[in-house]
C-alpha positions in Angstrom: -70.3 54.9 96.3 -70.7 51.2 95.9 -74.0 49.8 94.6 -75.5 53.1 94.7 -72.9 55.2 92.9 -73.9 58.1 90.7 -73.0 58.1 87.1 -73.7 60.7 84.5 -77.1 60.7 82.8 -77.2 62.5 79.5 -80.3 64.2 78.5 -80.2 62.7 75.0 -81.7 59.3 75.9 -78.2 57.8 76.0 -76.9 55.1 78.3 -79.3 55.3 81.2 -82.3 55.3 78.9 -80.9 52.2 77.2 -80.3 50.6 80.6 -83.8 51.3 81.7 -85.2 49.9 78.5 -83.1 46.7 78.8 -84.1 46.3 82.4 -87.8 46.6 81.4 -87.3 44.0 78.7 -85.5 41.6 81.2 -88.3 42.0 83.7 -90.9 41.4 81.1 -89.1 38.2 80.1 -88.3 37.3 83.7 -84.6 36.7 82.9 -83.1 38.1 86.1 -79.6 36.9 86.5 -78.6 35.5 89.9 -75.0 36.1 88.8 -72.1 37.2 91.0 -73.9 39.9 93.1 -73.1 37.8 96.1 -69.4 38.4 95.5 -69.3 42.0 94.2 -70.9 45.3 94.9 -72.1 47.0 91.7 -72.6 50.5 90.5 -76.2 51.5 90.1 -77.9 55.0 90.1 -78.9 56.0 93.6 -82.5 56.7 92.6 -82.7 53.2 91.1 -81.7 51.7 94.4 -84.4 53.7 96.2 -86.9 52.7 93.6 -86.0 49.1 94.0 -86.3 49.3 97.8 -89.8 50.7 97.5 -91.0 48.5 94.6 -89.0 45.3 95.0 -88.1 45.4 91.3 -84.5 44.4 90.2 -82.0 47.0 89.1 -79.4 46.9 86.4 -75.8 47.7 87.1 -73.3 49.4 84.8 -71.9 46.0 83.9 -75.3 44.7 82.9 -75.9 42.6 86.0 -79.6 42.5 87.0 -80.6 41.7 90.5 -82.7 42.9 93.5 -80.3 44.6 96.0 -80.6 43.5 99.6 -77.1 43.2 101.1 -74.7 45.8 102.4 -72.4 46.6 99.4 -69.7 47.8 101.8 -69.0 44.2 102.6 -67.9 43.3 99.1 -65.3 44.4 96.6 -66.4 46.6 93.7 -67.2 44.7 90.5 -64.2 45.3 88.2 -66.3 45.7 85.1 -68.6 48.3 86.8 -65.5 50.1 88.1 -63.9 50.2 84.6 -67.2 51.5 83.0 -67.7 54.1 85.8 -64.1 55.4 85.4 -64.5 55.7 81.7 -67.7 57.7 82.1 -66.0 60.1 84.5 -63.4 61.1 81.9 
């Protein structure tokens, strides 16, 4: 699923814990990237999309893009970097 795709979360504080920590650091330093989110839909955990919708805080995609979702991801092609990372996690 685009922009709200599930990806595995290991219980060992792995990739999602790192992404959460990096997002918190970016938010604290206010370095939110406007980037290419207007051109691509990105993979983000479903619960993070919901949390962002409720709080207004930005999310971090698998590719590292940080932004506040607000557009229909079905209208855009999938970010190639997110797709590659997602497929490598599924293996």
